[in-house]
N, C-alpha and C positions, 0 to 999 in steps of 0.2 A: 760522172766525170770527176776525176780527182787531179790534184796538182802535186807533182813530185819534184823534189829538189835533189840535185846530184852535183858532185864535184867531179869535173873531168880534167884531163890534161890535154893541152893543145898539141896536136900532132906535129906542129911546126917548131915551136919554141919550148915546149914542155911546161909552160905557165899553167897553173891551176886556175880553173874558172868555175864559178858557181852558177849553175843554170837551173831554171824552173821550166817545167813543161806540163801541159795537160795531157792526161791519158784518155784517149777516146777509143771507140770500138774499131776505128780504121787506123791503118798505119800512117805515120806522119814522116815527112821527109823535108827537111829545111836546112838552111845555112845560118850560122851565127858567126860573126867576126870575133876573133880573139881580141880581148881588151889590151893585150900587151904588144903583139906583133901585127895586129890588124889583118892577118890572113883569114880567109874563109874556112870555117870548120863545117863539115857535112855531118849532120845529125839525123839518125833514123830511129824512130820509136815504134816498137811492135808490142802489142798487148797479146800475151799468150794465155787464152782462157783455159786451155787444157791443163796447163801447169800453174795457173794462177800467179803469173809473173809478168813483169814488164821488162822488155829488153831494150837497151839503149846502145846503138852502134855509133861510134865516133871515128871519122876518118878525114883525111885531107881532101879538100874539094878539087884538087888538081888531078885526081885519078880519073882515068878514062874508062868508060863502060862500053862494051861491044855487045 
């Protein structure tokens, strides 16, 4: 398990946030509030063993899934 640090942009206000997350063998799905506008940011982490990479998906938590 390793810890990665990334700078992301809030999908609501555009504020840059520094986040840290642990990379595990399982996908992660969590919410982190923006420190500027307090809106919830949806973060998904996927470890791609085939391509030896980690993918971070950032979107607004207000999107609906069907």
